[in-house]
N, CA, C and O of each residue as an XYZ file, in Angstrom:
792
protein
N       2.584     14.989     10.660
C       2.252     14.021      9.627
C       1.691     14.743      8.411
O       0.496     15.034      8.366
N       2.529     15.035      7.431
C       2.041     15.628      6.202
C       1.976     14.550      5.138
O       2.275     13.390      5.420
N       1.606     14.893      3.972
C       1.454     13.996      2.834
C       0.330     12.998      3.047
O      -0.837     13.338      2.853
N       0.656     11.775      3.443
C      -0.355     10.734      3.538
C      -1.431     11.106      4.555
O      -2.620     10.973      4.264
N      -1.040     11.568      5.735
C      -2.039     11.849      6.762
C      -2.946     13.003      6.354
O      -4.132     12.995      6.686
N      -2.419     13.995      5.643
C      -3.284     15.057      5.147
C      -4.197     14.537      4.049
O      -5.364     14.919      3.965
N      -3.662     13.673      3.217
C      -4.436     13.112      2.118
C      -5.584     12.259      2.637
O      -6.668     12.262      2.052
N      -5.366     11.536      3.717
C      -6.379     10.679      4.323
C      -6.922     11.355      5.576
O      -6.903     10.767      6.658
N      -7.398     12.572      5.439
C      -7.659     13.371      6.623
C      -8.992     13.116      7.311
O      -9.113     13.394      8.503
N      -9.979     12.606      6.623
C     -11.287     12.464      7.252
C     -11.967     11.169      6.870
O     -11.837     10.682      5.748
N     -12.698     10.620      7.832
C     -13.592      9.494      7.613
C     -15.003      9.980      7.832
O     -15.236     10.855      8.667
N     -15.945      9.429      7.099
C     -17.349      9.735      7.341
C     -17.954      8.508      7.981
O     -17.885      7.414      7.420
N     -18.549      8.676      9.152
C     -19.160      7.542      9.826
C     -20.657      7.737      9.865
O     -21.149      8.865      9.891
N     -21.376      6.631      9.868
C     -22.824      6.652      9.976
C     -23.163      6.648     11.453
O     -22.896      5.674     12.158
N     -23.754      7.745     11.923
C     -24.022      7.863     13.361
C     -25.117      6.910     13.807
O     -25.247      6.646     15.003
N     -25.906      6.389     12.882
C     -26.941      5.421     13.258
C     -26.313      4.086     13.664
O     -26.884      3.327     14.448
N     -25.107      3.813     13.103
C     -24.408      2.576     13.441
C     -23.498      2.756     14.644
O     -23.082      1.767     15.248
N     -23.179      3.987     15.004
C     -22.292      4.255     16.136
C     -23.063      4.149     17.439
O     -24.294      4.177     17.448
N     -22.338      4.027     18.531
C     -22.972      3.961     19.845
C     -23.718      5.261     20.114
O     -23.290      6.320     19.655
N     -24.831      5.200     20.852
C     -25.645      6.379     21.140
C     -25.059      7.129     22.324
O     -25.392      6.852     23.476
N     -24.177      8.087     22.027
C     -23.544      8.911     23.058
C     -24.046     10.343     22.971
O     -23.340     11.271     23.366
N     -25.234     10.531     22.468
C     -25.748     11.877     22.285
C     -25.425     12.358     20.893
O     -24.842     11.611     20.108
N     -25.787     13.586     20.561
C     -25.542     14.086     19.205
C     -24.055     14.242     18.931
O     -23.330     14.787     19.764
N     -23.583     13.769     17.768
C     -22.163     13.857     17.443
C     -21.758     15.274     17.077
O     -22.535     16.025     16.489
N     -20.544     15.624     17.429
C     -19.992     16.916     17.016
C     -19.747     16.863     15.521
O     -19.282     15.851     14.999
N     -20.054     17.932     14.844
C     -19.800     17.998     13.410
C     -20.913     17.412     12.574
O     -20.803     17.353     11.349
N     -21.977     16.980     13.209
C     -23.088     16.405     12.459
C     -23.868     17.489     11.747
O     -23.885     18.643     12.176
N     -24.514     17.109     10.655
C     -25.304     18.081      9.911
C     -26.761     17.652      9.799
O     -27.490     18.151      8.942
N     -27.190     16.731     10.656
C     -28.563     16.264     10.629
C     -28.818     15.158      9.630
O     -29.934     14.643      9.561
N     -27.810     14.775      8.847
C     -27.992     13.754      7.822
C     -27.812     12.343      8.372
O     -28.029     11.363      7.660
N     -27.414     12.241      9.641
C     -27.111     10.925     10.195
C     -25.670     10.520      9.959
O     -25.260      9.433     10.369
N     -24.892     11.374      9.306
C     -23.474     11.090      9.071
C     -22.658     12.231      9.644
O     -23.115     13.374      9.684
N     -21.464     11.924     10.082
C     -20.588     12.925     10.670
C     -19.176     12.707     10.137
O     -18.753     11.567      9.941
N     -18.459     13.781      9.906
C     -17.078     13.718      9.453
C     -16.170     13.864     10.664
O     -16.308     14.808     11.441
N     -15.239     12.926     10.823
C     -14.308     12.950     11.942
C     -12.888     12.851     11.413
O     -12.670     12.280     10.344
N     -11.913     13.398     12.140
C     -10.527     13.233     11.704
C     -10.156     11.756     11.640
O     -10.571     10.977     12.499
N      -9.380     11.362     10.634
C      -8.972      9.974     10.458
C      -7.485      9.853     10.760
O      -6.663     10.524     10.135
N      -7.146      9.012     11.702
C      -5.740      8.765     12.009
C      -5.130      7.934     10.892
O      -5.815      7.115     10.278
N      -3.847      8.141     10.626
C      -3.174      7.372      9.583
C      -3.153      5.890      9.945
O      -3.225      5.033      9.064
N      -3.055      5.591     11.227
C      -3.036      4.194     11.641
C      -3.769      4.065     12.962
O      -3.573      4.862     13.879
N      -4.604      3.067     13.045
C      -5.287      2.733     14.286
C      -5.431      1.218     14.329
O      -5.300      0.547     13.305
N      -5.697      0.690     15.497
C      -5.691     -0.766     15.673
C      -6.719     -1.474     14.803
O      -6.440     -2.548     14.269
N      -7.903     -0.889     14.655
C      -8.954     -1.534     13.861
C      -8.527     -1.665     12.406
O      -8.638     -2.742     11.819
N      -8.036     -0.566     11.817
C      -7.607     -0.625     10.425
C      -6.359     -1.475     10.248
O      -6.236     -2.188      9.252
N      -5.436     -1.410     11.194
C      -4.229     -2.238     11.086
C      -4.608     -3.720     11.118
O      -4.049     -4.513     10.361
N      -5.541     -4.101     11.975
C      -5.953     -5.502     12.054
C      -6.657     -5.939     10.767
O      -6.437     -7.051     10.287
N      -7.493     -5.075     10.215
C      -8.153     -5.386      8.944
C      -7.114     -5.530      7.826
O      -7.227     -6.413      6.976
N      -6.112     -4.661      7.837
C      -5.015     -4.753      6.865
C      -4.300     -6.098      7.010
O      -4.032     -6.772      6.015
N      -3.993     -6.485      8.245
C      -3.328     -7.779      8.473
C      -4.199     -8.945      8.022
O      -3.681     -9.958      7.552
N      -5.512     -8.812      8.161
C      -6.420     -9.855      7.674
C      -6.293    -10.013      6.157
O      -6.477    -11.107      5.625
N      -5.979     -8.919      5.470
C      -5.833     -8.948      4.011
C      -4.491     -9.531      3.561
O      -4.427    -10.255      2.566
N      -3.425     -9.215      4.294
C      -2.073     -9.563      3.816
C      -1.285    -10.459      4.770
O      -0.149    -10.822      4.466
N      -1.853    -10.817      5.899
C      -1.113    -11.577      6.909
C      -0.527    -12.873      6.398
O       0.557    -13.273      6.822
N      -1.236    -13.542      5.484
C      -0.728    -14.808      4.951
C       0.514    -14.599      4.091
O       1.290    -15.533      3.890
N       0.707    -13.397      3.587
C       1.867    -13.092      2.743
C       3.032    -12.496      3.523
O       4.194    -12.763      3.216
N       2.716    -11.687      4.536
C       3.743    -10.924      5.245
C       4.890    -11.768      5.790
O       6.043    -11.336      5.767
N       4.587    -12.950      6.273
C       5.606    -13.752      6.959
C       6.166    -14.882      6.103
O       6.830    -15.787      6.608
N       5.892    -14.818      4.800
C       6.493    -15.815      3.912
C       7.974    -15.489      3.733
O       8.362    -14.325      3.825
N       8.801    -16.494      3.481
C      10.233    -16.215      3.266
C      10.483    -15.232      2.129
O      11.411    -14.426      2.201
N       9.658    -15.290      1.075
C       9.853    -14.400     -0.071
C       9.645    -12.937      0.333
O      10.474    -12.081      0.023
N       8.546    -12.657      1.018
C       8.271    -11.275      1.425
C       9.269    -10.833      2.491
O       9.751     -9.701      2.448
N       9.584    -11.692      3.432
C      10.564    -11.341      4.468
C      11.941    -11.064      3.865
O      12.698    -10.248      4.391
N      12.265    -11.742      2.764
C      13.580    -11.513      2.136
C      13.705    -10.100      1.575
O      14.819     -9.633      1.337
N      12.604     -9.421      1.364
C      12.667     -8.035      0.880
C      13.285     -7.106      1.920
O      13.673     -5.985      1.590
N      13.382     -7.556      3.174
C      14.038     -6.752      4.212
C      15.526     -6.563      3.918
O      16.152     -5.641      4.441
N      16.091     -7.441      3.079
C      17.516     -7.383      2.744
C      17.786     -6.671      1.422
O      18.934     -6.599      0.983
N      16.754     -6.150      0.789
C      16.913     -5.496     -0.509
C      16.769     -3.987     -0.325
O      15.711     -3.516      0.092
N      17.818     -3.226     -0.631
C      17.718     -1.770     -0.490
C      16.744     -1.202     -1.517
O      16.612     -1.716     -2.628
N      16.071     -0.132     -1.116
C      15.098      0.485     -2.023
C      15.340      1.985     -2.070
O      16.413      2.408     -2.499
N      14.396      2.796     -1.649
C      14.607      4.241     -1.607
C      15.552      4.575     -0.451
O      15.761      3.734      0.423
N      16.121      5.770     -0.423
C      17.087      6.108      0.633
C      16.537      5.838      2.037
O      15.496      6.371      2.423
N      17.246      5.009      2.783
C      16.861      4.716      4.156
C      15.748      3.708      4.320
O      15.269      3.503      5.435
N      15.317      3.068      3.234
C      14.250      2.067      3.336
C      14.653      0.794      2.612
O      15.486      0.795      1.706
N      14.038     -0.272      3.041
C      14.194     -1.544      2.335
C      12.978     -1.738      1.438
O      11.978     -1.029      1.549
N      13.090     -2.697      0.565
C      11.984     -3.041     -0.316
C      10.764     -3.485      0.512
O       9.623     -3.177      0.167
N      11.025     -4.210      1.604
C       9.947     -4.656      2.494
C       9.227     -3.462      3.116
O       7.998     -3.390      3.084
N       9.986     -2.530      3.681
C       9.377     -1.364      4.324
C       8.532     -0.578      3.326
O       7.397     -0.200      3.619
N       9.096     -0.338      2.147
C       8.367      0.402      1.116
C       7.086     -0.332      0.727
O       6.032      0.290      0.599
N       7.167     -1.626      0.542
C       6.007     -2.398      0.103
C       4.899     -2.414      1.152
O       3.720     -2.328      0.808
N       5.266     -2.523      2.425
C       4.253     -2.477      3.488
C       3.626     -1.090      3.550
O       2.412     -0.976      3.718
N       4.419     -0.045      3.421
C       3.930      1.329      3.444
C       2.940      1.548      2.292
O       1.850      2.080      2.501
N       3.318      1.142      1.091
C       2.444      1.286     -0.081
C       1.171      0.470      0.113
O       0.072      0.955     -0.153
N       1.318     -0.757      0.571
C       0.154     -1.627      0.755
C      -0.828     -1.031      1.756
O      -2.037     -1.050      1.524
N      -0.317     -0.500      2.870
C      -1.204      0.064      3.885
C      -1.865      1.354      3.393
O      -3.062      1.554      3.600
N      -1.094      2.227      2.743
C      -1.676      3.467      2.213
C      -2.739      3.149      1.157
O      -3.807      3.760      1.152
N      -2.453      2.198      0.266
C      -3.416      1.816     -0.766
C      -4.658      1.177     -0.140
O      -5.779      1.449     -0.568
N      -4.461      0.336      0.862
C      -5.567     -0.285      1.593
C      -6.488      0.789      2.171
O      -7.708      0.716      2.019
N      -5.893      1.792      2.840
C      -6.703      2.852      3.466
C      -7.448      3.679      2.425
O      -8.626      3.987      2.603
N      -6.763      4.042      1.332
C      -7.432      4.827      0.293
C      -8.549      4.022     -0.362
O      -9.651      4.536     -0.555
N      -8.277      2.775     -0.702
C      -9.299      1.943     -1.347
C     -10.501      1.742     -0.422
O     -11.648      1.789     -0.867
N     -10.239      1.525      0.825
C     -11.330      1.342      1.786
C     -12.144      2.633      1.911
O     -13.374      2.601      1.952
N     -11.461      3.739      1.968
C     -12.129      5.050      2.085
C     -13.010      5.336      0.886
O     -14.095      5.902      1.023
N     -12.538      4.942     -0.299
C     -13.258      5.242     -1.535
C     -14.195      4.118     -1.980
O     -14.744      4.175     -3.081
N     -14.383      3.103     -1.145
C     -15.322      2.028     -1.457
C     -14.857      1.094     -2.563
O     -15.674      0.540     -3.299
N     -13.544      0.921     -2.678
C     -12.975      0.044     -3.703
C     -12.603     -1.303     -3.089
O     -12.821     -1.531     -1.900
N     -12.049     -2.178     -3.891
C     -11.619     -3.508     -3.456
C     -10.312     -3.365     -2.660
O      -9.218     -3.444     -3.219
N     -10.450     -3.154     -1.356
C      -9.260     -2.907     -0.531
C      -8.416     -4.153     -0.345
O      -7.223     -4.044     -0.062
N      -9.002     -5.335     -0.494
C      -8.213     -6.571     -0.429
C      -7.219     -6.616     -1.588
O      -6.037     -6.892     -1.384
N      -7.693     -6.348     -2.796
C      -6.809     -6.345     -3.971
C      -5.762     -5.241     -3.853
O      -4.600     -5.448     -4.201
N      -6.169     -4.071     -3.363
C      -5.222     -2.957     -3.218
C      -4.129     -3.303     -2.211
O      -2.952     -3.031     -2.451
N      -4.513     -3.898     -1.091
C      -3.525     -4.257     -0.062
C      -2.571     -5.338     -0.571
O      -1.354     -5.214     -0.431
N      -3.126     -6.396     -1.159
C      -2.286     -7.504     -1.619
C      -1.415     -7.093     -2.806
O      -0.226     -7.408     -2.848
N      -2.005     -6.395     -3.758
C      -1.226     -5.917     -4.904
C      -0.161     -4.923     -4.476
O       0.948     -4.920     -5.009
N      -0.510     -4.066     -3.497
C       0.461     -3.108     -2.980
C       1.636     -3.795     -2.315
O       2.781     -3.376     -2.482
N       1.360     -4.847     -1.562
C       2.443     -5.569     -0.895
C       3.342     -6.276     -1.911
O       4.555     -6.355     -1.718
N       2.760     -6.780     -2.974
C       3.509     -7.588     -3.947
C       4.095     -6.775     -5.105
O       4.813     -7.328     -5.939
N       3.802     -5.478     -5.170
C       4.161     -4.710     -6.362
C       5.669     -4.636     -6.610
O       6.088     -4.467     -7.755
N       6.480     -4.756     -5.584
C       7.944     -4.723     -5.746
C       8.603     -6.031     -5.311
O       9.719     -6.015     -4.791
N       7.940     -7.138     -5.511
C       8.472     -8.450     -5.121
C       9.433     -8.968     -6.202
O       9.300    -10.103     -6.658
N      10.384     -8.147     -6.601
C      11.305     -8.555     -7.670
C      12.447     -9.416     -7.150
O      13.028    -10.181     -7.920
N      12.790     -9.316     -5.864
C      13.707    -10.233     -5.157
C      15.141    -10.269     -5.693
O      15.767    -11.328     -5.690
N      15.654     -9.166     -6.138
C      17.070     -9.073     -6.489
C      17.559     -7.689     -6.063
O      16.765     -6.773     -5.852
N      18.847     -7.558     -5.942
C      19.424     -6.265     -5.607
C      19.458     -5.427     -6.883
O      20.159     -5.776     -7.832
N      18.708     -4.329     -6.914
C      18.641     -3.542     -8.152
C      19.981     -2.915     -8.551
O      20.154     -2.499     -9.697
N      20.921     -2.848     -7.618
C      22.250     -2.300     -7.948
C      23.101     -3.303     -8.724
O      24.105     -2.933     -9.332
N      22.694     -4.579     -8.700
C      23.421     -5.639     -9.400
C      22.891     -5.723    -10.835
O      21.824     -6.286    -11.080
N      23.640     -5.164    -11.765
C      23.195     -5.105    -13.163
C      23.030     -6.492    -13.789
O      22.291     -6.645    -14.762
N      23.704     -7.494    -13.247
C      23.576     -8.841    -13.814
C      22.271     -9.519    -13.373
O      21.920    -10.575    -13.898
N      21.559     -8.928    -12.423
C      20.339     -9.544    -11.893
C      19.118     -9.299    -12.774
O      18.131    -10.029    -12.674
N      19.170     -8.291    -13.627
C      18.046     -7.992    -14.518
C      18.597     -7.491    -15.847
O      19.664     -6.877    -15.880
N      17.881     -7.745    -16.946
C      18.461     -7.518    -18.272
C      18.540     -6.068    -18.740
O      19.362     -5.752    -19.600
N      17.708     -5.178    -18.197
C      17.677     -3.825    -18.745
C      17.537     -2.775    -17.669
O      18.261     -2.795    -16.673
N      16.612     -1.860    -17.863
C      16.361     -0.764    -16.953
C      15.492     -1.232    -15.780
O      14.433     -1.823    -15.988
N      15.936     -0.969    -14.565
C      15.207     -1.385    -13.361
C      13.771     -0.888    -13.372
O      12.865     -1.622    -12.978
N      13.550      0.315    -13.806
C      12.210      0.904    -13.848
C      11.238      0.027    -14.640
O      10.086     -0.146    -14.242
N      11.704     -0.518    -15.750
C      10.843     -1.306    -16.626
C      10.899     -2.795    -16.319
O       9.920     -3.506    -16.545
N      12.023     -3.278    -15.810
C      12.185     -4.707    -15.548
C      11.446     -5.183    -14.301
O      10.815     -6.239    -14.321
N      11.521     -4.415    -13.224
C      11.090     -4.968    -11.940
C       9.607     -5.301    -11.834
O       9.280     -6.243    -11.111
N       8.678     -4.603    -12.498
C       7.287     -5.054    -12.402
C       7.074     -6.454    -12.985
O       6.271     -7.229    -12.466
N       7.788     -6.774    -14.053
C       7.659     -8.101    -14.675
C       8.215     -9.176    -13.734
O       7.603    -10.231    -13.568
N       9.370     -8.911    -13.123
C       9.938     -9.851    -12.160
C       9.029     -9.992    -10.939
O       8.841    -11.093    -10.421
N       8.468     -8.867    -10.482
C       7.573     -8.896     -9.320
C       6.332     -9.728     -9.607
O       5.892    -10.497     -8.753
N       5.766     -9.583    -10.796
C       4.583    -10.376    -11.154
C       4.922    -11.857    -11.193
O       4.182    -12.684    -10.660
N       6.032    -12.188    -11.819
C       6.445    -13.602    -11.884
C       6.614    -14.184    -10.485
O       6.147    -15.291    -10.215
N       7.278    -13.452     -9.593
C       7.492    -13.938     -8.232
C       6.187    -13.994     -7.433
O       5.987    -14.912     -6.637
N       5.312    -13.031     -7.639
C       4.022    -13.025     -6.941
C       3.169    -14.217     -7.375
O       2.500    -14.838     -6.550
N       3.195    -14.535     -8.666
C       2.450    -15.698     -9.152
C       3.030    -16.993     -8.578
O       2.283    -17.909     -8.231
N       4.342    -17.068     -8.481
C       4.970    -18.259     -7.893
C       4.610    -18.384     -6.416
O       4.406    -19.489     -5.913
N       4.535    -17.259     -5.730
C       4.216    -17.261     -4.302
C       2.748    -17.573     -4.040
O       2.429    -18.366     -3.155
N       1.862    -16.958     -4.799
C       0.423    -17.024     -4.509
C      -0.340    -18.030     -5.345
O      -1.480    -18.365     -5.024
N       0.271    -18.518     -6.412
C      -0.517    -19.297     -7.349
C      -1.247    -18.330     -8.260
O      -0.621    -17.477     -8.889
N      -2.537    -18.450     -8.337
C      -3.333    -17.564     -9.198
C      -3.520    -16.191     -8.568
O      -3.905    -16.083     -7.404
N      -3.248    -15.149     -9.336
C      -3.541    -13.774     -8.940
C      -4.772    -13.314     -9.710
O      -5.012    -13.766    -10.829
N      -5.544    -12.426     -9.119
C      -6.689    -11.869     -9.834
C      -6.186    -10.936    -10.933
O      -5.032    -10.506    -10.912
N      -7.056    -10.629    -11.890
C      -6.687     -9.681    -12.941
C      -6.321     -8.328    -12.340
O      -5.394     -7.671    -12.813
N      -7.050     -7.901    -11.290
C      -6.733     -6.633    -10.622
C      -5.330     -6.670    -10.031
O      -4.551     -5.734    -10.213
N      -5.005     -7.754     -9.322
C      -3.688     -7.851     -8.696
C      -2.579     -7.833     -9.749
O      -1.545     -7.195     -9.553
N      -2.796     -8.531    -10.860
C      -1.798     -8.524    -11.933
C      -1.610     -7.120    -12.499
O      -0.482     -6.676    -12.712
N      -2.724     -6.421    -12.744
C      -2.631     -5.062    -13.280
C      -1.980     -4.115    -12.286
O      -1.216     -3.233    -12.679
N      -2.273     -4.288    -11.002
C      -1.646     -3.458     -9.970
C      -0.133     -3.578    -10.044
O       0.576     -2.572    -10.049
N       0.361     -4.808    -10.099
C       1.806     -5.045    -10.098
C       2.451     -4.519    -11.384
O       3.469     -3.827    -11.335
N       1.857     -4.847    -12.526
C       2.474     -4.469    -13.803
C       2.407     -2.971    -14.098
O       3.266     -2.445    -14.806
N       1.400     -2.278    -13.564
C       1.207     -0.874    -13.945
C       1.680      0.128    -12.900
O       1.486      1.330    -13.080
N       2.291     -0.330    -11.820
C       2.595      0.612    -10.740
C       3.657      1.652    -11.111
O       3.801      2.650    -10.405
N       4.388      1.446    -12.180
C       5.394      2.425    -12.604
C       4.876      3.410    -13.656
O       5.630      4.258    -14.132
N       3.608      3.304    -14.017
C       3.034      4.255    -14.962
C       3.048      5.647    -14.339
O       2.740      5.739    -13.151
N       3.367      6.711    -15.010
C       3.506      6.849    -16.459
C       4.929      6.644    -16.989
O       5.149      6.761    -18.195
N       5.898      6.342    -16.122
C       7.254      6.080    -16.631
C       7.269      4.845    -17.516
O       7.888      4.842    -18.580
N       6.589      3.803    -17.075
C       6.485      2.578    -17.866
C       5.197      2.650    -18.696
O       4.332      3.482    -18.424
N       5.074      1.804    -19.679
C       3.974      1.913    -20.636
C       2.676      1.254    -20.170
O       1.600      1.614    -20.647
N       2.759      0.307    -19.257
C       1.525     -0.369    -18.808
C       0.722      0.557    -17.918
O       1.250      1.100    -16.948
N      -0.550      0.741    -18.240
C      -1.401      1.676    -17.517
C      -2.319      0.955    -16.532
O      -2.682     -0.201    -16.752
N      -2.693      1.628    -15.455
C      -3.713      1.069    -14.566
C      -5.026      0.888    -15.327
O      -5.480      1.800    -16.018
N      -5.626     -0.280    -15.195
C      -6.873     -0.577    -15.899
C      -8.044     -0.784    -14.940
O      -9.146     -1.141    -15.356
N      -7.792     -0.557    -13.669
C      -8.863     -0.638    -12.672
C      -8.568      0.415    -11.603
O      -7.417      0.818    -11.437
N      -9.581      0.858    -10.888
C      -9.352      1.886     -9.865
C      -8.327      1.467     -8.813
O      -7.563      2.303     -8.329
N      -8.303      0.196     -8.458
C      -7.366     -0.272     -7.440
C      -5.922     -0.146     -7.908
O      -5.038      0.152     -7.105
N      -5.670     -0.369     -9.191
C      -4.317     -0.191     -9.731
C      -3.928      1.283     -9.705
O      -2.775      1.617     -9.435
N      -4.884      2.162     -9.984
C      -4.604      3.594     -9.905
C      -4.304      4.012     -8.467
O      -3.445      4.862     -8.229
N      -5.013      3.414     -7.510
C      -4.780      3.721     -6.089
C      -3.381      3.283     -5.667
O      -2.676      4.038     -4.998
N      -2.970      2.079     -6.048
C      -1.621      1.607     -5.693
C      -0.573      2.466     -6.393
O       0.462      2.778     -5.804
N      -0.826      2.846     -7.625
C       0.091      3.731     -8.345
C       0.260      5.041     -7.588
O       1.381      5.519     -7.417
N      -0.837      5.619     -7.137
C      -0.784      6.862     -6.367
C      -0.082      6.639     -5.026
O       0.772      7.434     -4.633
N      -0.434      5.575     -4.332
C       0.200      5.270     -3.044
C       1.707      5.090     -3.210
O       2.482      5.547     -2.370
N       2.123      4.435     -4.277
C       3.547      4.220     -4.542
C       4.277      5.552     -4.666
O       5.366      5.721     -4.117
N       3.685      6.489     -5.380
C       4.326      7.804     -5.559
C       4.342      8.592     -4.251
O       5.354      9.203     -3.906
N       3.223      8.579     -3.521
C       3.159      9.297     -2.240
C       4.143      8.719     -1.229
O       4.853      9.455     -0.546
N       4.174      7.399     -1.143
C       5.058      6.751     -0.170
C       6.524      6.957     -0.530
O       7.346      7.201      0.354
N       6.862      6.863     -1.808
C       8.253      7.098     -2.226
C       8.677      8.516     -1.854
O       9.791      8.733     -1.377
N       7.787      9.472     -2.073
C       8.097     10.862     -1.703
C       8.289     10.988     -0.199
O       9.235     11.628      0.261
N       7.381     10.370      0.574
C       7.485     10.412      2.035
C       8.773      9.753      2.519
O       9.374     10.211      3.491
N       9.200      8.689      1.854
C      10.439      8.003      2.236
C      11.658      8.883      1.958
O      12.550      9.000      2.798
N      11.689      9.493      0.786
C      12.820     10.350      0.433
C      12.903     11.554      1.369
O      13.998     12.009      1.701
N      11.744     12.074      1.796
C      11.719     13.227      2.706
C      11.941     12.849      4.165
O      12.036     13.726      5.023
N      12.026     11.553      4.456
C      12.307     11.103      5.814
C      11.085     10.837      6.667
O      11.229     10.474      7.834
N       9.882     11.004      6.126
C       8.669     10.751      6.900
C       8.601      9.294      7.384
O       8.210      9.030      8.521
N       8.979      8.371      6.527
C       8.846      6.939      6.833
C       9.585      6.555      8.114
O       9.076      5.766      8.910
N      10.767      7.102      8.314
C      11.585      6.704      9.462
C      10.931      7.038     10.799
O      11.249      6.408     11.808
N      10.025      8.015     10.829
C       9.347      8.348     12.078
C       7.854      8.019     12.041
O       7.086      8.503     12.872
N       7.460      7.212     11.097
C       6.057      6.859     10.886
C       5.593      5.754     11.830
O       6.350      4.834     12.138
N       4.350      5.849     12.286
C       3.759      4.782     13.090
C       3.527      3.520     12.256
O       3.522      2.412     12.793
N       3.339      3.686     10.957
C       3.200      2.522     10.081
C       4.487      1.715     10.110
O       4.450      0.485     10.138
N       5.630      2.402     10.104
C       6.925      1.711     10.173
C       7.062      0.962     11.485
O       7.524     -0.178     11.506
N       6.661      1.598     12.580
C       6.709      0.928     13.880
C       5.912     -0.363     13.853
O       6.371     -1.385     14.362
N       4.717     -0.329     13.264
C       3.876     -1.519     13.185
C       4.500     -2.571     12.265
O       4.542     -3.757     12.594
N       4.981     -2.114     11.110
C       5.518     -3.046     10.111
C       6.772     -3.742     10.616
O       6.976     -4.930     10.367
N       7.601     -3.003     11.318
C       8.884     -3.560     11.745
C       8.839     -4.117     13.158
O       9.786     -4.767     13.601
N       7.739     -3.865     13.871
C       7.625     -4.306     15.268
C       7.218     -5.668     15.427
O       7.089     -6.146     16.555
C-alpha cells in the first residue's frame, strides 16, 4: 500500500483515553503515543458511513456506477475513494470531516458520460464541477458553503476556482492522490474498493 497508506501512516492516540494495558509501546511520557494507522478499519469505515450513508444508496449516486471515469474505475468508485481519503485526512488534521466526506462523495456527481460531447457544452475539466454542484444541490437541497466550494474547486489548479477552506484543499489533494492511485492500479486491489463495492 503506497501513496495513500504512506500518506496516512500514523495516528496519535491519547493513552489516558485508551484501555489500561500497561505502558504503550512508542510512548514518550507525554500521555500520547504514535501508532501505525491502517488505511481502512471498521471504526473509521462506520464513521465514514455515518457521514455519507444517506447519500450512498440514492439512485443518483448509485447511477455513477454506470459512468466511466479514470482507467478501470467508475465515477462511483472514484468518488467513494476520494470521499474516504478526504474523510481520513480531515479527521486526522482536526478539520470538518463531515463536509470533506460529503463534498468528496459529491464532487463528481455530474451524471453524464464524459465521452458524449453533446452532454456538456465545453471542456469536461471545466464543465463537470458546475454540473456536479447543480446535481448535488438537487439531491441534497441546501449545501453548506464548504460543500459548495469543495465541489466547485476540486479541479484547481487546472480550473480557476480555488479552494477557500481547508476541507476543499483536502478534497482537492485526495482527488489527485486517488486519481494517481487509480491510474497506477492501486484501486483495483484496495480494501476501500472491497468495502465500497461489497
